[in-house]
C-alpha positions in Angstrom: -7.3 -21.3 -15.3 -5.7 -19.1 -17.9 -2.4 -19.3 -19.8 -0.7 -16.9 -17.4 -1.8 -18.9 -14.4 0.0 -21.8 -15.9 3.2 -19.8 -16.6 3.4 -18.6 -13.0 6.1 -15.9 -12.3 8.4 -16.7 -15.2 10.6 -14.0 -16.5 10.1 -12.5 -20.0 13.1 -14.4 -21.2 11.8 -17.7 -19.9 8.4 -17.0 -21.6 10.1 -16.2 -24.9 12.1 -19.4 -24.7 9.0 -21.4 -23.9 7.2 -19.9 -26.9 10.2 -20.5 -29.1 10.3 -24.1 -28.0 6.6 -24.5 -28.8 7.0 -22.8 -32.2 9.8 -25.2 -33.1 7.7 -28.2 -32.0 4.8 -27.0 -34.1 7.0 -26.4 -37.1 8.5 -29.9 -36.7 5.1 -31.4 -36.5 3.9 -29.6 -39.6 7.0 -30.7 -41.5 6.4 -34.3 -40.4 2.9 -34.0 -41.8 4.1 -33.3 -45.3 4.9 -36.8 -46.5 4.8 -35.7 -50.1 7.7 -33.4 -49.6 5.9 -30.1 -50.0 7.1 -27.5 -47.5 7.5 -23.7 -47.3 11.2 -22.8 -47.3 10.8 -19.2 -48.2 12.7 -16.8 -45.9 10.7 -15.2 -43.2 11.4 -11.5 -42.3 11.9 -10.6 -38.6 8.9 -9.0 -36.8 9.1 -5.3 -36.3 9.9 -4.1 -32.8 7.7 -1.1 -32.0 8.8 1.7 -29.8 7.2 1.8 -26.3 4.3 4.0 -27.2 0.5 3.8 -27.4 0.6 4.7 -31.1 1.0 2.0 -33.8 4.4 1.5 -35.6 4.4 1.5 -39.4 2.8 -1.8 -40.5 4.9 -4.1 -42.7 3.9 -4.8 -46.2 0.9 -7.2 -46.5 3.1 -10.0 -48.0 5.4 -9.8 -44.9 2.5 -10.6 -42.6 1.2 -13.8 -41.2 -2.2 -15.6 -41.4 -1.6 -16.6 -37.7 -3.1 -14.4 -35.0 0.0 -14.6 -32.8 3.7 -15.3 -33.5 6.8 -13.7 -34.7 5.2 -12.0 -37.8 2.5 -9.4 -37.5 -0.8 -10.9 -38.5 -2.7 -9.9 -41.6 -5.8 -9.5 -39.4 -6.2 -6.0 -38.1 -4.4 -5.7 -34.7 -3.5 -3.2 -32.1 -0.1 -2.5 -33.7 -1.4 -2.1 -37.3 -4.3 0.1 -36.2 -3.8 3.8 -37.0 -4.4 5.2 -33.5 -3.9 4.5 -29.8 -4.5 1.1 -28.3 -7.5 2.5 -26.4 -9.0 3.7 -29.8 -8.4 0.3 -31.3 -10.2 -1.6 -28.5 -13.1 0.9 -28.3 -13.6 0.6 -32.0 -14.0 -3.2 -31.6 -16.3 -2.7 -28.6 -18.6 -0.3 -30.5 -18.6 -2.2 -33.8 -18.9 -5.8 -32.6 -20.8 -5.4 -29.4 -23.3 -2.5 -29.9 -25.9 -3.9 -27.5 -23.5 -3.4 -24.6 -22.6 -0.2 -22.9 -19.1 0.3 -21.6 -17.5 2.6 -19.1 -13.8 3.4 -18.9 -12.2 3.7 -15.5 -8.6 3.7 -14.1 -7.5 2.1 -10.8 -5.9 4.2 -8.1 -2.7 2.3 -7.4 -1.5 1.0 -10.8 -1.8 1.9 -14.5 -4.4 0.2 -16.5 -7.6 0.8 -18.5 -10.7 -0.9 -17.1 -13.7 -1.3 -19.3 -16.9 -2.4 -17.5 -19.6 -3.7 -19.9 -23.2 -3.7 -19.1 -26.5 -4.7 -20.8 -30.0 -3.9 -19.5 -28.4 -2.4 -16.3 -26.5 -5.5 -15.4 -22.7 -5.8 -15.3 -21.8 -8.3 -18.0 -18.0 -8.2 -18.5 -14.9 -6.5 -17.2 -11.9 -6.0 -19.6 -8.5 -4.7 -18.3 -5.9 -3.3 -20.7 -2.5 -3.2 -19.0 1.3 -3.7 -19.5 2.6 -7.2 -19.1 4.9 -6.1 -16.3 1.9 -5.2 -14.1 1.1 -7.9 -11.6 -2.1 -6.5 -10.1 -4.7 -9.2 -9.4 -7.3 -7.6 -7.1 -9.8 -6.7 -9.9 -9.5 -10.2 -11.4 -10.2 -11.8 -7.9 -13.1 -9.3 -7.3 -14.9 -10.1 -10.6 -14.4 -13.8 -9.9 -16.1 -13.5 -6.5 -18.9 -11.5 -8.2 -19.3 -14.1 -10.9 -18.6 -11.5 -13.6 -16.4 -12.6 -16.6 -13.0 -10.9 -16.7 -10.6 -10.6 -19.6 -7.1 -9.1 -19.6 -5.2 -7.9 -22.7 -1.6 -6.8 -22.5 -0.9 -3.8 -24.6 2.9 -4.0 -25.0 3.7 -7.6 -26.1 4.3 -7.3 -29.9 7.9 -8.3 -29.2 6.8 -11.8 -28.1 4.1 -12.1 -30.8 1.0 -11.1 -28.8 -0.7 -8.7 -31.3 -4.3 -8.4 -29.9 -5.6 -9.3 -33.4 -9.2 -8.2 -33.9 -10.4 -11.8 -34.5 -8.7 -12.9 -31.3 -10.2 -10.1 -29.2 -13.7 -10.6 -30.6 -13.5 -14.4 -30.0 -12.4 -13.9 -26.4 -15.2 -11.4 -25.7 -17.8 -13.6 -27.4 -16.6 -16.5 -25.3 -16.7 -14.5 -22.1 -20.2 -13.1 -22.9 -21.4 -16.6 -23.9 -22.5 -15.3 -27.4 
């Protein structure tokens, strides 16, 4: 069961509020952990809001970026929105560089907009990755791969406004986990 299965059909505002509450609880827990009074009180700049496009917005200066892979600030780790190119080019670069033993084929479904990458190795289907907008509720491919016993991953390509950056380390980790590497 994934995070989105747990969230159900919550609105974007409800999800933002949920993550804001989680962030506050984490910050409070971290503050409680600093018994010796050391804490970071430096002001944090707001995260950039990219235009609805497949090209990356201008990346903020390195000192304005976070060590975290998700959250309000863009991560220092290379991510979909700091990459100089389209989101498809970003993901395909990761696929080629980090998983060279796998072949991948790009396809597009007939009834909704997404990019489907089917990975194979030695002639056997190994993984299906779907890149789509968060507003898409299509589930057929996910159910089909589950029935076939093929690992399935979904990455949303338009969620920087809620801190989902598709950081390189995160994408690689999810793929390695799915491929059992």
